[in-house]
C-alpha positions as a Markdown table, in Angstrom:
| # | Residue | x | y | z |
|---|---|---|---|---|
| 1 | Met | 26.2 | 1.9 | 9.0 |
| 2 | Lys | 25.8 | -1.8 | 8.1 |
| 3 | Gln | 26.5 | -2.8 | 11.9 |
| 4 | Phe | 23.5 | -0.3 | 12.7 |
| 5 | Thr | 21.2 | -1.9 | 10.1 |
| 6 | Glu | 22.2 | -5.6 | 10.9 |
| 7 | Ala | 21.1 | -4.5 | 14.6 |
| 8 | Val | 17.9 | -3.0 | 13.8 |
| 9 | Ala | 17.1 | -6.2 | 11.4 |
| 10 | Ser | 17.8 | -8.6 | 14.2 |
| 11 | Glu | 15.6 | -6.6 | 16.3 |
| 12 | Leu | 12.9 | -7.1 | 13.7 |
| 13 | Asn | 13.9 | -10.7 | 12.8 |
| 14 | Val | 14.0 | -9.4 | 9.0 |
| 15 | Glu | 16.8 | -9.2 | 6.5 |
| 16 | Gln | 19.3 | -6.4 | 6.7 |
| 17 | Thr | 19.1 | -5.9 | 3.0 |
| 18 | Gln | 15.7 | -4.7 | 3.6 |
| 19 | Val | 16.3 | -2.0 | 6.3 |
| 20 | Phe | 17.3 | 1.3 | 5.4 |
| 21 | Pro | 18.4 | 4.3 | 7.8 |
| 22 | Tyr | 17.9 | 8.3 | 6.9 |
| 23 | Trp | 18.0 | 11.6 | 8.9 |
| 24 | Lys | 14.6 | 11.4 | 10.0 |
| 25 | Gly | 11.9 | 8.8 | 10.2 |
| 26 | Arg | 9.5 | 11.3 | 7.9 |
| 27 | Val | 12.2 | 11.1 | 5.1 |
| 28 | Gly | 11.9 | 7.4 | 5.2 |
| 29 | Leu | 8.1 | 7.8 | 4.8 |
| 30 | Tyr | 8.5 | 10.2 | 1.9 |
| 31 | Ala | 11.1 | 7.8 | 0.2 |
| 32 | Leu | 8.5 | 4.8 | 0.7 |
| 33 | Leu | 5.5 | 6.9 | -0.9 |
| 34 | Lys | 8.0 | 7.8 | -3.8 |
| 35 | Ala | 9.2 | 4.4 | -4.4 |
| 36 | Met | 5.4 | 3.2 | -4.7 |
| 37 | Gln | 4.8 | 5.9 | -7.3 |
| 38 | Ile | 2.7 | 8.1 | -5.6 |
| 39 | Gly | 2.2 | 11.6 | -7.0 |
| 40 | Asn | -0.1 | 14.2 | -8.4 |
| 41 | Gly | -3.8 | 13.3 | -8.2 |
| 42 | Asp | -3.0 | 10.2 | -5.6 |
| 43 | Glu | -4.7 | 9.7 | -2.0 |
| 44 | Val | -3.0 | 8.6 | 1.0 |
| 45 | Ile | -5.4 | 7.5 | 3.9 |
| 46 | Ile | -3.8 | 8.4 | 7.4 |
| 47 | Pro | -5.7 | 8.9 | 11.2 |
| 48 | Ala | -6.9 | 12.6 | 11.3 |
| 49 | Phe | -4.9 | 12.2 | 14.9 |
| 50 | Thr | -1.2 | 11.9 | 14.0 |
| 51 | Cys | 2.1 | 14.3 | 13.6 |
| 52 | Val | 2.4 | 17.0 | 10.7 |
| 53 | Val | 5.4 | 15.3 | 9.1 |
| 54 | Val | 2.9 | 12.6 | 7.9 |
| 55 | Pro | 0.8 | 14.6 | 5.8 |
| 56 | Asn | 3.4 | 16.6 | 4.9 |
| 57 | Ala | 5.6 | 13.9 | 3.2 |
| 58 | Ile | 2.4 | 13.0 | 1.5 |
| 59 | Ile | 1.9 | 16.8 | 0.4 |
| 60 | Tyr | 5.5 | 17.1 | -0.8 |
| 61 | Leu | 4.9 | 14.6 | -3.2 |
| 62 | Gly | 1.6 | 16.3 | -4.9 |
| 63 | Ala | -0.6 | 14.0 | -3.0 |
| 64 | Lys | -3.5 | 14.3 | -0.9 |
| 65 | Pro | -4.0 | 13.1 | 2.7 |
| 66 | Ile | -7.4 | 11.7 | 3.1 |
| 67 | Tyr | -8.0 | 11.7 | 6.9 |
| 68 | Val | -10.3 | 9.3 | 8.7 |
| 69 | Asp | -11.6 | 9.5 | 12.7 |
| 70 | Val | -10.0 | 7.7 | 15.3 |
| 71 | Asn | -11.4 | 5.2 | 17.9 |
| 72 | Lys | -11.8 | 6.5 | 21.5 |
| 73 | Glu | -10.2 | 3.5 | 23.2 |
| 74 | Thr | -7.1 | 3.1 | 20.8 |
| 75 | Tyr | -6.9 | 6.1 | 19.4 |
| 76 | Asn | -6.2 | 4.4 | 16.2 |
| 77 | Thr | -8.5 | 4.2 | 13.1 |
| 78 | Thr | -10.7 | 1.5 | 12.2 |
| 79 | Ile | -10.8 | -0.9 | 9.1 |
| 80 | Asp | -14.8 | 0.4 | 9.0 |
| 81 | Lys | -13.8 | 4.1 | 8.9 |
| 82 | Ile | -10.9 | 3.5 | 6.3 |
| 83 | Lys | -13.4 | 1.4 | 3.9 |
| 84 | Glu | -15.7 | 4.5 | 4.1 |
| 85 | Lys | -12.7 | 6.7 | 2.8 |
| 86 | Thr | -11.2 | 4.5 | 0.0 |
| 87 | Thr | -11.9 | 5.5 | -3.5 |
| 88 | Asp | -10.0 | 4.7 | -6.8 |
| 89 | Lys | -8.0 | 7.5 | -6.0 |
| 90 | Thr | -6.4 | 5.8 | -3.0 |
| 91 | Lys | -3.0 | 4.8 | -3.7 |
| 92 | Cys | -1.8 | 4.0 | 0.0 |
| 93 | Ile | -3.2 | 3.1 | 3.4 |
| 94 | Leu | -1.0 | 4.2 | 6.6 |
| 95 | Ile | -1.5 | 1.9 | 9.5 |
| 96 | Gln | -0.4 | 4.0 | 12.8 |
| 97 | Asn | 0.8 | 2.7 | 15.8 |
| 98 | Thr | -0.2 | 5.4 | 18.4 |
| 99 | Phe | 1.6 | 5.5 | 21.5 |
| 100 | Gly | 3.2 | 2.0 | 20.6 |
| 101 | Leu | -0.2 | 0.3 | 20.3 |
| 102 | Ser | -1.6 | -1.4 | 16.9 |
| 103 | Thr | -4.9 | -2.5 | 16.2 |
| 104 | Gln | -6.7 | -4.1 | 13.4 |
| 105 | Val | -3.4 | -4.1 | 11.0 |
| 106 | Glu | -3.9 | -8.0 | 9.7 |
| 107 | Glu | -7.8 | -6.8 | 8.9 |
| 108 | Ile | -6.7 | -3.3 | 7.2 |
| 109 | Ile | -4.1 | -5.1 | 5.2 |
| 110 | Val | -6.5 | -7.9 | 3.9 |
| 111 | Phe | -8.9 | -5.2 | 2.9 |
| 112 | Ala | -5.9 | -3.1 | 1.2 |
| 113 | Lys | -4.7 | -6.3 | -0.8 |
| 114 | Ser | -8.4 | -6.7 | -1.8 |
| 115 | Lys | -7.8 | -3.5 | -3.7 |
| 116 | Asn | -4.6 | -4.0 | -4.6 |
| 117 | Ile | -3.9 | -0.6 | -2.6 |
| 118 | Pro | -0.5 | -0.9 | -0.8 |
| 119 | Thr | 0.1 | -0.4 | 3.0 |
| 120 | Ile | 2.8 | 1.3 | 5.2 |
| 121 | Glu | 2.9 | 0.8 | 9.0 |
| 122 | Asp | 3.6 | 4.2 | 10.8 |
| 123 | Cys | 5.7 | 2.7 | 13.5 |
| 124 | Thr | 7.2 | 5.7 | 14.6 |
| 125 | His | 5.8 | 4.9 | 18.2 |
| 126 | Gly | 6.3 | 1.4 | 18.1 |
| 127 | Phe | 9.9 | -0.1 | 17.5 |
| 128 | Gly | 10.6 | -3.0 | 20.0 |
| 129 | Gly | 6.9 | -3.6 | 20.8 |
| 130 | Thr | 4.8 | -6.4 | 19.2 |
| 131 | Tyr | 1.5 | -7.1 | 17.7 |
| 132 | Asn | -0.4 | -10.5 | 18.1 |
| 133 | Gly | 3.4 | -11.9 | 19.1 |
| 134 | Gln | 5.4 | -10.5 | 16.0 |
| 135 | Pro | 7.0 | -7.5 | 16.0 |
| 136 | Asn | 5.5 | -4.2 | 14.9 |
| 137 | Gly | 6.0 | -3.1 | 11.4 |
| 138 | Thr | 6.5 | -6.2 | 10.1 |
| 139 | Phe | 3.1 | -7.1 | 8.4 |
| 140 | Ala | 2.4 | -4.3 | 5.7 |
| 141 | Asp | 4.1 | -3.9 | 2.4 |
| 142 | Ala | 6.6 | -1.6 | 4.3 |
| 143 | Ser | 7.1 | 0.4 | 7.7 |
| 144 | Phe | 8.8 | 3.4 | 8.9 |
| 145 | Phe | 10.1 | 3.9 | 12.3 |
| 146 | Ser | 11.4 | 6.9 | 14.3 |
| 147 | Thr | 14.8 | 7.1 | 16.5 |
| 148 | Gln | 14.2 | 10.3 | 18.1 |
| 149 | Trp | 15.0 | 11.9 | 20.9 |
| 150 | Asn | 12.0 | 10.6 | 23.2 |
| 151 | Lys | 12.2 | 7.2 | 21.5 |
| 152 | Pro | 12.7 | 4.0 | 23.4 |
| 153 | Phe | 15.5 | 3.7 | 20.9 |
| 154 | Ser | 17.2 | 6.9 | 20.3 |
| 155 | Thr | 19.9 | 8.1 | 17.7 |
| 156 | Gly | 19.0 | 11.8 | 18.7 |
| 157 | Ile | 17.4 | 12.3 | 15.6 |
| 158 | Gly | 16.9 | 9.7 | 13.0 |
| 159 | Gly | 14.7 | 7.1 | 11.2 |
| 160 | Phe | 14.6 | 3.6 | 9.4 |
| 161 | Val | 12.4 | 2.0 | 7.0 |
| 162 | Tyr | 11.7 | -1.7 | 6.5 |
| 163 | Val | 10.3 | -3.0 | 2.9 |
| 164 | Lys | 8.7 | -6.3 | 3.3 |
| 165 | Asn | 7.3 | -6.4 | -0.2 |
| 166 | Thr | 10.6 | -6.7 | -2.2 |
| 167 | Asn | 8.6 | -5.7 | -5.1 |
| 168 | Tyr | 9.4 | -2.2 | -3.9 |
| 169 | Leu | 13.0 | -2.8 | -2.8 |
| 170 | Ser | 14.9 | -1.9 | -6.4 |
| 171 | Lys | 12.8 | 1.2 | -6.7 |
| 172 | Leu | 13.5 | 2.4 | -2.8 |
| 173 | Ile | 17.0 | 1.8 | -3.9 |
| 174 | Asp | 16.6 | 4.3 | -6.7 |
| 175 | Val | 15.1 | 7.0 | -5.0 |
| 176 | Asn | 17.7 | 6.5 | -1.8 |
| 177 | Lys | 20.4 | 7.7 | -4.8 |
| 178 | Gly | 19.1 | 11.1 | -4.1 |
| 179 | Leu | 19.9 | 11.4 | -0.4 |
| 180 | Ile | 21.8 | 14.2 | 0.9 |
| 181 | Thr | 24.7 | 13.4 | 3.0 |
| 182 | Pro | 24.6 | 15.6 | 6.5 |
| 183 | Ser | 27.3 | 18.3 | 6.7 |
| 184 | Phe | 30.0 | 18.4 | 9.1 |
| 185 | Lys | 28.0 | 21.1 | 10.9 |
| 186 | Glu | 24.8 | 19.0 | 11.5 |
| 187 | Lys | 26.8 | 16.2 | 12.7 |
| 188 | Phe | 28.6 | 18.0 | 15.3 |
| 189 | Ile | 25.4 | 19.8 | 16.3 |
| 190 | Leu | 23.7 | 16.5 | 16.9 |
| 191 | Ser | 26.8 | 15.1 | 18.6 |
| 192 | Ser | 27.1 | 17.9 | 20.8 |
| 193 | Leu | 23.3 | 17.6 | 21.7 |
| 194 | Ile | 23.5 | 14.3 | 22.4 |
| 195 | Lys | 26.2 | 14.4 | 24.8 |
| 196 | Ala | 24.7 | 17.8 | 26.5 |
| 197 | Arg | 21.4 | 15.6 | 27.0 |
| 198 | Lys | 23.2 | 13.0 | 28.8 |
| 199 | Leu | 24.8 | 15.3 | 31.1 |
| 200 | Leu | 22.1 | 17.9 | 31.8 |
| 201 | Leu | 18.9 | 16.3 | 31.3 |
| 202 | Asn | 17.0 | 15.3 | 34.3 |
| 203 | Pro | 13.2 | 15.6 | 35.8 |
| 204 | Phe | 14.3 | 19.0 | 37.2 |
| 205 | Thr | 15.5 | 20.3 | 34.1 |
| 206 | Tyr | 13.5 | 18.5 | 31.4 |
| 207 | Ser | 10.6 | 21.3 | 30.9 |
| 208 | Thr | 13.0 | 23.9 | 30.6 |
| 209 | Leu | 15.5 | 22.4 | 28.3 |
| 210 | Leu | 12.6 | 21.2 | 26.3 |
| 211 | Lys | 11.1 | 24.4 | 25.8 |
| 212 | Leu | 14.7 | 26.0 | 24.9 |
| 213 | Tyr | 15.5 | 23.2 | 22.4 |
| 214 | Arg | 12.0 | 23.5 | 21.1 |
| 215 | Phe | 12.8 | 27.1 | 20.2 |
| 216 | Leu | 16.3 | 26.8 | 19.3 |
| 217 | Ser | 15.2 | 24.3 | 16.5 |
| 218 | Lys | 12.6 | 26.3 | 15.3 |
| 219 | Ile | 14.7 | 29.3 | 14.4 |
| 220 | Gly | 17.1 | 27.0 | 13.3 |
| 221 | Leu | 20.1 | 27.1 | 15.7 |
| 222 | Val | 20.1 | 23.4 | 16.7 |
| 223 | Val | 19.2 | 20.4 | 14.7 |
| 224 | Gly | 15.4 | 20.0 | 15.7 |
| 225 | Ser | 12.9 | 17.4 | 15.3 |
| 226 | Ser | 11.0 | 19.7 | 13.0 |
| 227 | Ser | 12.4 | 22.6 | 11.1 |
| 228 | Lys | 10.5 | 26.2 | 10.9 |
| 229 | Glu | 9.1 | 25.0 | 7.4 |
| 230 | Glu | 8.2 | 21.6 | 8.3 |
| 231 | Ile | 5.4 | 23.4 | 11.1 |
| 232 | Glu | 4.4 | 26.7 | 9.1 |
| 233 | Gly | 3.8 | 25.7 | 5.7 |
| 234 | Ile | 3.5 | 22.9 | 3.0 |
| 235 | Glu | 6.3 | 23.6 | 1.0 |
| 236 | Ile | 9.1 | 20.7 | 1.0 |
| 237 | Pro | 12.4 | 22.3 | 3.1 |
| 238 | Asp | 15.6 | 22.4 | 1.5 |
| 239 | Gly | 17.7 | 19.6 | 2.6 |
| 240 | Tyr | 14.8 | 17.6 | 3.4 |
| 241 | Phe | 15.8 | 14.5 | 1.8 |
| 242 | Lys | 18.8 | 13.8 | 3.8 |
| 243 | Gly | 20.5 | 10.2 | 4.9 |
| 244 | Phe | 21.6 | 8.8 | 7.9 |
| 245 | Ser | 25.1 | 9.7 | 9.7 |
| 246 | Val | 27.9 | 7.9 | 11.5 |
| 247 | Val | 27.0 | 10.0 | 14.6 |
| 248 | Gln | 23.2 | 8.5 | 14.6 |
| 249 | Ala | 24.8 | 4.9 | 13.8 |
| 250 | Lys | 27.3 | 4.9 | 16.8 |
| 251 | Thr | 24.4 | 6.2 | 19.3 |
| 252 | Gly | 21.9 | 3.6 | 18.1 |
| 253 | Leu | 24.5 | 0.7 | 18.4 |
| 254 | Lys | 24.6 | 1.5 | 21.8 |
| 255 | Lys | 20.9 | 2.0 | 22.8 |
| 256 | Ile | 19.7 | -1.0 | 21.1 |
| 257 | Lys | 21.3 | -3.1 | 23.6 |
| 258 | Lys | 18.9 | -1.9 | 26.5 |
| 259 | Leu | 15.6 | -1.8 | 24.2 |
| 260 | Asp | 14.2 | -4.9 | 25.6 |
| 261 | Gln | 15.1 | -3.7 | 29.2 |
| 262 | Val | 13.4 | -0.5 | 28.4 |
| 263 | Ile | 10.1 | -1.7 | 26.7 |
| 264 | Glu | 9.8 | -4.0 | 29.6 |
| 265 | Asn | 9.8 | -1.0 | 32.2 |
| 266 | Arg | 7.3 | 0.8 | 30.3 |
| 267 | Ile | 5.0 | -2.0 | 30.3 |
| 268 | Ala | 5.3 | -2.5 | 33.9 |
| 269 | Asn | 4.8 | 1.2 | 34.7 |
| 270 | Ala | 1.9 | 1.5 | 32.2 |
| 271 | Lys | -0.1 | -1.6 | 33.9 |
| 272 | Lys | 0.7 | 0.6 | 37.3 |
| 273 | Tyr | -1.1 | 3.6 | 35.5 |
| 274 | Ser | -4.1 | 1.5 | 34.2 |
| 275 | Lys | -4.7 | 0.2 | 37.6 |
| 276 | Phe | -4.7 | 3.4 | 39.2 |
| 277 | Leu | -7.1 | 4.7 | 36.7 |
| 278 | Glu | -9.3 | 2.2 | 36.3 |
| 279 | Ser | -10.0 | 2.2 | 40.5 |
| 280 | Glu | -10.4 | 5.7 | 40.4 |
| 281 | Gly | -13.1 | 5.6 | 37.4 |
| 282 | Arg | -11.0 | 7.5 | 34.7 |
| 283 | Thr | -10.1 | 6.9 | 31.5 |
| 284 | Phe | -7.5 | 4.1 | 30.9 |
| 285 | Val | -6.2 | 1.9 | 28.7 |
| 286 | Ser | -8.3 | -1.3 | 28.7 |
| 287 | Gln | -6.3 | -4.7 | 29.9 |
| 288 | Ser | -7.6 | -6.2 | 26.6 |
| 289 | Leu | -5.0 | -4.0 | 24.5 |
| 290 | Glu | -2.0 | -4.3 | 26.6 |
| 291 | Glu | -0.8 | -7.2 | 24.8 |
| 292 | Asn | -0.4 | -5.2 | 21.8 |
| 293 | His | 0.7 | -2.3 | 23.6 |
| 294 | Ser | 4.3 | -1.0 | 23.8 |
| 295 | Phe | 3.8 | 2.1 | 25.8 |
| 296 | Leu | 5.7 | 4.8 | 24.3 |
| 297 | Lys | 3.6 | 7.2 | 26.2 |
| 298 | Tyr | 0.6 | 6.6 | 28.5 |
| 299 | Pro | -2.4 | 8.8 | 27.5 |
| 300 | Ile | -4.5 | 10.6 | 29.9 |
| 301 | Leu | -7.5 | 13.1 | 29.3 |
| 302 | Val | -8.0 | 16.0 | 31.5 |
| 303 | Lys | -10.2 | 18.8 | 32.2 |
| 304 | Asp | -8.0 | 21.8 | 31.8 |
| 305 | Arg | -4.6 | 20.7 | 30.0 |
| 306 | Glu | -2.6 | 24.1 | 30.9 |
| 307 | Lys | -3.9 | 23.7 | 34.5 |
| 308 | Phe | -2.8 | 20.2 | 34.6 |
| 309 | Lys | 0.5 | 21.0 | 33.0 |
| 310 | Leu | 1.3 | 23.7 | 35.6 |
| 311 | Leu | 0.5 | 21.7 | 38.6 |
| 312 | Ala | 3.0 | 18.8 | 37.4 |
| 313 | Glu | 5.8 | 21.3 | 36.3 |
| 314 | Lys | 5.4 | 22.4 | 40.0 |
| 315 | Val | 6.8 | 19.2 | 41.2 |
| 316 | Ser | 9.0 | 18.2 | 38.4 |
| 317 | Ile | 6.8 | 15.6 | 36.8 |
| 318 | Asn | 7.1 | 15.6 | 33.0 |
| 319 | Leu | 4.0 | 15.4 | 31.0 |
| 320 | Gly | 4.2 | 14.8 | 27.3 |
| 321 | Asp | 1.9 | 16.6 | 24.8 |
| 322 | Trp | 1.2 | 14.1 | 21.9 |
| 323 | Phe | -0.9 | 15.2 | 19.7 |
| 324 | Ile | -2.3 | 18.5 | 21.5 |
| 325 | Ser | -3.5 | 18.9 | 17.9 |
| 326 | Met | -4.9 | 16.8 | 15.1 |
| 327 | Ile | -1.9 | 16.9 | 13.0 |
| 328 | His | 0.5 | 17.8 | 15.8 |
| 329 | Pro | 1.7 | 20.9 | 16.8 |
| 330 | Ile | -0.7 | 22.6 | 14.0 |
| 331 | Glu | -3.2 | 24.3 | 15.6 |
| 332 | Asn | -4.3 | 26.8 | 13.2 |
| 333 | Asn | -5.1 | 26.7 | 9.4 |
| 334 | Leu | -5.3 | 23.3 | 9.4 |
| 335 | Glu | -6.8 | 23.5 | 6.1 |
| 336 | Leu | -3.3 | 24.0 | 4.5 |
| 337 | Trp | -3.1 | 20.2 | 4.9 |
| 338 | His | -6.6 | 19.4 | 3.8 |
| 339 | Leu | -7.9 | 19.1 | 7.0 |
| 340 | Asp | -11.1 | 20.1 | 8.4 |
| 341 | Ala | -11.4 | 19.4 | 12.1 |
| 342 | Asp | -15.0 | 19.2 | 12.3 |
| 343 | Glu | -15.4 | 16.2 | 9.9 |
| 344 | Phe | -13.6 | 13.9 | 12.6 |
| 345 | Pro | -15.0 | 14.9 | 16.1 |
| 346 | Ile | -13.1 | 12.0 | 18.1 |
| 347 | Ala | -9.8 | 13.1 | 17.0 |
| 348 | Lys | -11.0 | 16.7 | 17.6 |
| 349 | Glu | -12.2 | 15.8 | 21.5 |
| 350 | Ile | -9.1 | 13.9 | 22.0 |
| 351 | Ser | -6.7 | 16.4 | 20.8 |
| 352 | Glu | -8.2 | 19.2 | 22.9 |
| 353 | Lys | -7.9 | 17.2 | 26.2 |
| 354 | Ile | -4.8 | 14.5 | 26.0 |
| 355 | Leu | -1.7 | 14.7 | 28.0 |
| 356 | Asn | 1.1 | 11.7 | 28.3 |
| 357 | Leu | 2.7 | 10.3 | 31.4 |
| 358 | Asp | 6.0 | 9.0 | 31.1 |
| 359 | Thr | 6.2 | 5.4 | 31.1 |
| 360 | Asp | 10.1 | 5.8 | 31.3 |
| 361 | Thr | 10.0 | 6.9 | 34.7 |
| 362 | Lys | 11.9 | 5.8 | 37.8 |
| 363 | Ser | 9.5 | 7.7 | 40.0 |
| 364 | Ile | 6.7 | 5.9 | 39.1 |
| 365 | Asp | 5.3 | 6.3 | 42.6 |
| 366 | Lys | 5.7 | 10.0 | 42.7 |
| 367 | Val | 3.8 | 10.1 | 39.6 |
| 368 | Leu | 1.1 | 8.0 | 41.5 |
| 369 | Lys | 1.0 | 10.2 | 44.5 |
| 370 | Phe | 0.4 | 13.1 | 42.1 |
| 371 | Leu | -2.2 | 11.8 | 40.0 |
| 372 | Ala | -3.9 | 11.0 | 43.2 |
| 373 | Gln | -3.8 | 14.4 | 44.6 |
| 374 | His | -5.2 | 15.7 | 41.6 |
| 375 | Lys | -7.6 | 12.9 | 40.3 |
| 376 | Glu | -10.7 | 15.3 | 39.9 |
| 377 | Glu | -8.7 | 17.0 | 37.0 |
| 378 | Ile | -8.5 | 13.8 | 35.1 |
| 379 | Leu | -11.2 | 12.7 | 33.0 |
């Protein structure tokens, strides 16, 4: 386990004693919030364009997520919007790295410090990338990362946190004493899934296997990214607060050796997407954002999402679906998570039209050809 945290710390250029791994990244967020003593009546500012596991971690502690709209170009919140929602009840501000892009991080942190509000970087999309030449996740008081299946550095499922503000270290260590040890069954299933993925996953099987995996994880037959309880309600699931395993550590140590190469390839492919989309007058990621973008996903907006997905499936092109709802993947009863969609028109519009291009593809020319054939479907 120490080798794993040492490897992660080395990548971030931080101390190994300030890195802590968890069964899932969201567990790390929950632990950080708890270490910051966030609880009943407190408010945590987050973007209205995120994954449901983020507001869940807040709600599980009795606190309330306060949403802010996002910027059309960056898919991130802005400091101005954050200022509008900051009150005396604000006890934390989350700074999200969306699809690998960080924006206005330093400005938000300066503002938060002026109000004595702690900050957490949501770097579930950003490990291996940089912001203004510094590793993502090394600016705020703390940060949390994901090492789920589709991340450039994957442990199957998993995640970790980095605590920059050492005032929270002893508190987090105390909180971590309550972590549950993964069972033999969970570790066996995860190990089997990692091996099966390596053997069976390819562009032709991707769509079918993804649907199968999501179905099996939803009904609890495999270790999934999200449990049924996490996407159907706001009660903390049994066994949620779980620690890291040797299975994850061993997998991560193999994967991290290739991280720089993977990130480099993603950025190169993303630039090709941008060049094509710009040439066709479609929505694209501005060149001005590329320096701070590691491109976990490349977002595109389409007229008819289901139609476009079917067209892609026919030619075995993998499209991601982050975030097809404002708190992905929840599409109904958003009020349970304290979200009124109509208050956030930009996030709502984007979530209705977005799909993601694979930046880790080895068939970039095939994808570009597909986009050219169906460019009229792209906004």
